[in-house]
N, C-alpha and C positions, 0 to 999 in steps of 0.2 A: 504494500500500500504506500502511495506517495504522500508523505505528510505535507511537505511544502517544497517549493523550488523558487529561488530568487537569483537574480543576476548580480551578485556582489562585485564581481571582478570583470564585468562584461565591457566590451567595446562594440559600438554599433548594435546595441541590443534593443529589443522591444521592452518597454516598461512592463513590469509585472505587478499587479495589485493583488495582495493576499486577502482572502476572506477573513473577516474578524475572528471567526472561531479558530482559524489556523494560526493567526497571530497570538491568540490567547494560548493555544496549545504550545506554541513555541516558547512563550514566556513561562508557562507552567513547567515545561521540561527543565528549564534552567533554575526556576525557583525551588524545585524539589530536589535539585542536585542530580538529575539524570546524567550519567556519564556516557554520552553518545558522541562518537567521532563524526566530525563534519567534513565532507569531501568537496573538493572542487573538481567538477567535470568539465573538461575542455570540449567545446562544440565548434565544429568548422562547417560552414555552408558555402558551397561553390556552385556556380551555375551561370547561365546566360538567359536569353529571352525565350528559349524553347525548353523542352524537357531534358533534364540531365539526371541520371539515376545511378547511384552506386551499385556495383555488381559484386566485387570480391576484394578481399584484403589478402596480400601475400607478404610473408616475412622476408626481409632482405638482410644482408650483412650489415654490421656496425649499428644494429638497432634501428635501421631504416625499415619503412613499410611501403609497399606499393599499393596504391589505391587505383582500382580498375573500374571505370565507369562507362556507361553508354551515354552519348550526347547527340542531341539534334540541333544544338546551338552553333555548330560549325559546318553546316552543310545545308542543302536544299531540303530540309526537314526529313532527311534520311539518317538512320542511326549510324554513328561512327564510334570509334574507340577513343576514350580519354584516359591517358595514363599519367599518374602523378606519383613522383617519388617523394616521400615524406620523411623528415627526420624524427627522432624520438620524441620531440615536442609537438608533433603533428603540424610542422611548418613545411611548406613546399620547397624541396631542393631543386627539382625541375619538373616540367610537365610537357607533354606532347600529345598531339592527336594523330590517329591512324585511320586511313580510309581505304576502302575497296568497293567502289560503286557497283551496284546501287545500295547495298546493305551490308553492314558489318556489325555484328553483335558480340562484344567480348564475353568470355566465360571464365578464363583463368590465365595465369601467367606463372613463370618459374624463373628463378635466377640460377645461372650456371657458375661454376667455380671461378671462371675468369672475369666475372662481372657482367657478362652479357645477360640480357633478359629476353625471354621469348614469350610473346603474347599469343594465346590461343583464342580464336574467335569463330563464330558461326558466320559463314559467308554464303550469300545467295549465288548459286551457280547459274541456273536457267530453269525454265518451266518444267523441263523433263527430269533433270537431275535434282531439283530442289536445292538443298543446302549442302555445302562442303565444309571442311575444316581449313581454317586459315592460320598460318604461322607467320608472325612478324617478329623479327629479332632486332633488338636495340643494343647499342653499346651501353656502358655504365653511365653515360651522360644523356641517354635518351635519344641518340641519333640512330635513325633507321639503317640497319645493315642489310637486311634481307627480307623479302616477302614472297611467300609461296603458299600453295594450297594442296590439299589431298582430298579425295573422295571417290565414291563408287558411282555407278549409274543409278543411284537411288538417293533417298534422303539420308544424310549422315549428320547427326547432331552431336557436336563435341561438348564435353563437360569439364574435364580436368586434365592437367598436364603435370609432368614430374621430370626432374633430372635424376637419372639413375646411372651412376658411374660415368657421367659425362654424356650419356645418351638422352635423347628427348623421347619420353614416353607420353602418350596421350590416350584418353579413353572417352567413350561416348556411346551413343545409341545409333545403330545402323538399321535401315530397312531394306537392305540388299536382298534378303531372303523372302521379303514380303511381310514379315512380322518383325517387331522390334527385337534386336539382339544386342548384346554388349560387344562393342568393337574396341580393340586397342591397336595402336600403331607404335612402332619403334623407329626413330630416325637417328642418324649419326651425322655429326658436323664434318663436312668435307669441302674444302676449298671455298668457304664462305656460303655454303648452302646446307640445308638439312636433306640428306639423302635417305630415302625410305629403305630400311633394312628388313622390316617384317611388319605384317598386318594380319590379325586374326580376329574372328568373331565367334561367339558361342551363344547358345540359347536354346530354348525349347520352342514348341509350336505356338506357345502363348506369346503375347506382346509383353516384352520386358523393357521398361523405360528406366534408364539409369538416372538416379537422383544425386548420388555422391560416390566418391571413390578415393582411396588412399593406398599408397604402396608402403608396406611394412616389410623391409628386408626383401625377400624373394616372393612375397605374397601380395597380390592385389586384393584389397578388401573393397567390396561394392555393396551399395544398397540400391535396390530397384523397386519399382512398383509393378506388380502383375495386374495390368489394366483389366483383363477379363475377370479375374478372380477378386479384384478389389482387395488385394493383400500386399503387404510389403515383404521383401525377401532380402536377407543378407547372404552374401556369397564370399567365400574364401577361395582364391584361385592361385595356383602355383605357376609363376611366370617361367620357371625353368622347364617343367614338364608339360606346361600348357594343359593342365587338368584341374578339375575342381576338387578342392580339399573337403569342403562341407558347405551345406546351405542351411538356412534357417528361415522359416515362414512365420509371419505373425499369427498369433493364436486366437485373436479376438474375432468373433463372427460378426464383424461390422466393417464398413468400408474403411480401409487403412491405406495411407499413402506414405511411402518412404520419403524422408527429408534429408537427413545428413548423418554422417558417422565420423568418429574420431577415435583413434587408438592411443593408449598410453600404457607403457609397460606391457603387461600381458592381457589387458582388458580393452575391449571395444565397446564404446557407448554409441548407441544408435537412437536417432530421433525420428518420430513418425507423427503424422496427424491422423486422427480418427473422427468418425461421425457417430456419436452416441445418441441415445434417446434424449439426453439433456442438451445436446448441441455439439459444437466443434470443440475438441480437446486435443492436447498433445499426449503422446505415449512414448515410453522409453524402454529400451531393451539393452542389457549388458551381456556380452558374451566373452568367453575366454578366446585367446587366439587358437586354441585347439578345438573350438566349436561347442564348448559347454555353455549352457544357458545359466546365467548368474542372476538376472533380474528381468522381470516383465511387469510393467506397471502403467496404468492410466491414472495419473493424479486427479484428485477432485478439483473442481473449479466452479465458481459461481457465475462465470461469464464465458462467452465463446472466445477461444484462443486458437491462433494459427501459428505454429512453430516454423522457424526459418533456419536456425543454425545452432550448433553447440560447440563448446570448447572445454577441455579439461583445464582446471586451474590448480589442482593438487593431485596426488596419487590416488585419492579416493573420492574426489568431488569434481563435478563438472557444472558448467553454467549453460543455460539456454537463452536465446533471444526470440521473442514471439511478438505478435501483433494482436491487439484486442481493441474493440470499440465499446466494450461493455462497462467501462469504469465511469462513464459520465463526465469525462474530463475534456471533451470537445474533439470529436473525430478519432482517427486511429492513433493509438499510443504504442510505444515500445515497452514490452514487459520483460524485464531482466530477472532471471530466477536462478538460484543456486540449489543443487541437488546432491544427495549422497548416492554414490554409485553402488553402495552396499545394500541400502534399504530403500532407495527411491524417495526418501523423506525430503520435503521442501525445506530449505534452510534460509529463506528470505530473499529479498531483492526488490528494488524500486521500479517505477515506471519513468519513462523519459518521453518528452514530446512538447508540442505546442497546442494551442486551441484548434489547430488545423490537423492535417493528416500526415503521419510519419509511418514509414514501412521499412523494416530492416531487410537486408539481403545477406550480410556476411558478418562473422565475428571472428576475432583473432586474440589469442593470448600471446604477448611477446615475451622475450627473454627476461624482462624486468617484471613479469607477471602483471603488466598493465593489460586492461581489456580495451580492445578497439571494436567499435560497432559501425558498420557502413550501411547506408540505405538511401532513402529519399524523403524529402519533405516538400509540401506545397505551401508552406506558411511564410516564405521569406521574400518572394519576388512578385510576380504578376499572376499568381495562381497556378503557374507551371511548376513542375517538379524540379528541385535542385538536389545536388549531392549533399548528403547529410552524414557527418562523421562525428562520433563520440569517442573520446579517450578518457577512460576511467582509471584512477590510480591503482586499484586492485579489485578483485572480485567481491570483496566484503563491503562494497559501497552501500550506504544506508541513506541518511540525510545528506543532502548535497546542494550546492549552488552551481549554476552554469557560468562558465567563462566563454562567451560567445564571440566568434569572429566570422563575419560574412564577407563574401566577395562575389557579388552578382554583377556580371558585365552588362552594360547597357546596349552593346552592339549585338546585332543578329545578322547572320549571314543568310543570303537568299539564293535564288537560282541563278546560274550563269546566264548572262544575257548577250554578251558579245565575245568573239574570240579573243579580243585584246584583254579580257579580264580573266583568262584562264591561268591559274597559278599552280596547276597540278604538278608541273615539272620543276617548280622552283625548289631550291635548296639554299641553305645559308652556310657560308664558310668564312672564318671559323665560327663555331658555336659550342661553348659559351664565348661571348664577345666582350671586349673592353674598349675597342676603338673602331676603326673602319672594318667593315665586313662586306663580302661580295654576295650578290643575289644571283646564284647560278640558275640558268634557264630563263632569265628575264628577256623579254622580247621588246624591241623598240615600240614606243607608244603606250606601254603598260604603265600604270600608276600604282602606288602603294601608300599605305599609312601604317604607323606603328602606334599601338595603344597599350597603356599600362593595365595593371590588374583591376583598376576601377573603370576601365572603358574610356579613359581620356586619351585623346590623340597627342602624342609627344613629338611626332615627326611625320613628314610626308615627302614624297619625291617622285621623280620620273626618270630614274637612272638605275643602273644595275649594281649599286652599292649604297651604303649608308654609314654614318659615323655615330657610334654610341658613346663616344668619350664624354659627352656632356649629360648623358642620361643617368639617373640614379641607378644603383644596383637593384636587381630584382628580375622578375619575369615579365616579358613583354610579348605582344602578338604582332607579327607582320602579316598584313592583310592586303590582298589585291582589291583595288577599287576602280570605279569608272571616273570619267572626267569631272563629275560633280562630287567626287569622293564619297559616293554611295557604295555600300558593300554588296558584292555579288559573286564572291568566290566560293569554290567548293573545298577550299583548304586554308587552314591557318598554320603559319609557321611560328613556333614558339622560340623566343630568344631569351637566353640566360645571360644577363649583363652583370659583370663583376668588375671591380676596380681594386 
């Protein structure tokens, strides 16, 4: 239950008015000497004038985190990929956008030992083949090194990717056999490209839709939804022998949908959504790596709940992030909960959100045991969705105040209108920049502007170079414009300026 939420340390925040009874409750808690720790929760909101939605959080070296989002604010209303590298204080180190017309939907990313980052996305191929897997590899500064795709002559829906001994492994759902099967691929890095080394699918005659997966040693752990049976299934698959070790099917005779899983030590925690007679609830299952069932539980709840992700925060406890509209706090709220993996007992947790709608997508526990939550909110710009990120000091958060930073760009990119406005082939060298840089691919007659993180124009020109020596340090966007400096490009180039 959320007792209260105020913005004591906020910048660019909305004012929050506390109801009188909450103020009284706060005063009484101090008057009677309640010893409750008070937390500061960092909130970051990023977006433009179209929909921007957080998708997944990926741990990186040196305490950094990769935020992977889908954005419509940098294209002609078609989803593209927004990649942001964040430091341990949830501040942007660099960011970039990736495109592959007409549609690119990010699903996951992975960091390699040499600092390269590969982003896995769902790419629209054509009407016959449906969707393929897209791999786009960046260097450690976010510069695109390689872009390629893989797929069958059917719908192939990617979901997760992993670095295993320097190889790129990816897993998703394929409809090549006519029904949904689990599909994995293995690529090796060769002369600046990912070369396909192996690809295998497995499944039954039933439709199996992959919901989450992890690699634990030589084992691929997967949670799927059996659409026809309305059950969730856990699968342990040996990557060396390409055989199934064991499977587990949900035991409740009610519609059950797989959501997420995470392994720690010798225990796998799995999260599911179920439809009971009382409404929508979350369910949890814990298994040993050997396939023994340790816990099966549907916790009680007085409101409808939809679970989205889970993370371990100790050897015997995990946290879940869910969405609920049943608390009467104004729209969709994020519900953070702590659970015992041994008994399934609820151990507390607050709600997060605004009077508008917030919906989670991903949760991460970093090496410092901080909790990161990524999703979307429509409460900060023009009613559109913005990327919504929470950073919590640890999983034991109770009473808290939000420290809010927003960055909503005022510019919106539209549809390309003239050939002179095409910047798809532009690139910048060097980047990061501190002085003069070149705009490679620039064509005579093209114009550009540079905007800062607040959407303010700091420079404009009509030549294949620019000088950043007088700009303040930070992230900027180089955008192709027409003669009236109206935006109409299909691509934004991110500039990292340092001095």
